[in-house]
C-alpha positions in Angstrom: 4.6 12.5 2.2 6.0 9.5 4.0 9.7 9.7 3.2 10.1 13.0 5.2 8.6 11.4 8.3 10.9 8.4 8.5 13.1 10.3 11.0 10.4 9.9 13.6 9.9 6.2 13.0 11.4 5.2 16.4 8.5 7.1 18.1 6.2 4.1 17.3 8.7 1.3 17.8 6.8 -1.6 19.5 3.4 0.1 19.1 0.9 -2.7 18.1 -0.7 -2.5 14.7 -4.3 -1.8 15.9 -3.0 1.3 17.8 -1.1 2.5 14.7 -4.4 2.1 12.7 -6.2 4.1 15.4 -3.6 6.9 15.2 -4.0 7.1 11.5 -7.8 7.3 11.8 -7.4 10.3 14.1 -5.3 12.2 11.5 -2.8 14.9 12.1 1.0 14.8 12.3 1.0 11.7 14.5 -0.9 9.9 11.7 1.9 10.6 9.3 4.4 9.1 11.7 2.2 6.0 12.2 1.9 5.6 8.5 5.6 5.9 8.1 6.1 3.1 10.7 3.6 0.9 8.8 5.4 1.6 5.6 8.7 0.8 7.1 7.4 -2.5 8.6 5.6 -3.7 5.4 7.3 -2.2 2.3 10.0 -4.9 1.7 7.6 -7.8 1.9 5.0 -6.0 -0.2 7.6 -5.4 -2.9 8.5 -9.1 -2.9 4.8 -10.0 -3.1 4.3 -7.7 -6.1 7.4 -9.1 -7.8 5.9 -12.6 -7.5 2.7 -11.5 -9.1 4.5 -10.7 -12.4 8.0 -9.8 -13.4 7.0 -7.1 -15.7 4.9 -5.2 -13.2 5.9 -1.6 -12.1 6.6 -2.8 -8.6 7.2 0.6 -6.9 4.2 2.2 -8.7 1.9 -0.5 -7.5 3.4 -0.4 -4.0 2.8 3.4 -3.8 -0.7 3.2 -5.1 -1.4 0.4 -2.6 -0.2 2.5 0.4 -2.2 5.5 -0.9 -5.4 3.5 -1.2 -4.8 1.7 2.1 -4.1 4.9 4.1 -7.2 6.6 2.6 -9.3 3.6 3.6 -7.8 3.7 7.1 -8.7 7.4 7.4 -12.2 6.8 6.1 -12.8 3.8 8.4 -13.1 1.3 5.6 -10.5 -1.0 7.1 -12.3 -2.8 10.0 -9.3 -4.6 11.3 -10.8 -8.1 10.7 -7.5 -9.1 9.1 -3.9 -8.0 9.7 -3.0 -4.8 7.9 -0.4 -6.6 5.9 -3.1 -9.0 4.6 -5.1 -5.9 3.6 -2.2 -4.3 1.9 -1.4 -7.5 -0.1 -5.1 -7.7 -1.2 -4.9 -4.1 -2.5 -1.6 -4.8 -4.2 -3.0 -7.9 -5.9 -6.0 -5.9 -7.2 -3.6 -3.2 -8.4 -1.5 -5.8 -10.2 -4.5 -7.4 -11.9 -5.7 -3.9 -13.0 -2.3 -3.1 -14.4 -2.2 -6.4 -16.3 -5.8 -6.0 -17.6 -5.0 -2.5 -18.8 -1.9 -3.8 -20.6 -3.9 -6.5 -22.3 -6.6 -4.1 -23.4 -3.9 -1.7 -24.6 -2.3 -4.5 -26.7 -5.6 -5.4 -28.3 -6.3 -1.8 -29.1 -2.9 -1.2 -30.6 -3.1 -4.5 -32.5 -6.4 -3.4 -34.1 -4.7 -0.2 -35.3 -1.9 -2.0 -37.2 
């Protein structure tokens, strides 16, 4: 996982985002270090964004799901690089938050019918 790779974060200091994306696409140990660097560079802002989407959201759960989906998309070549990676992450997080809120509402309706 990412937390164990944070000791190597300096290895990619100053490396441009497109190069980090390319390293992730190639896979292997270097990809973990590049992912850790992206995580380090974007995590705080992503958490703030999710917080602004709704105060009752499970912020860290959504953030982790966002990174998991984003890194899978990077490995699979689904992220084309048309936008900044941070923009891509925020889009995934926004969809995750919407899904969470939608699930919550449908759960409330279902529970309400049982009462």
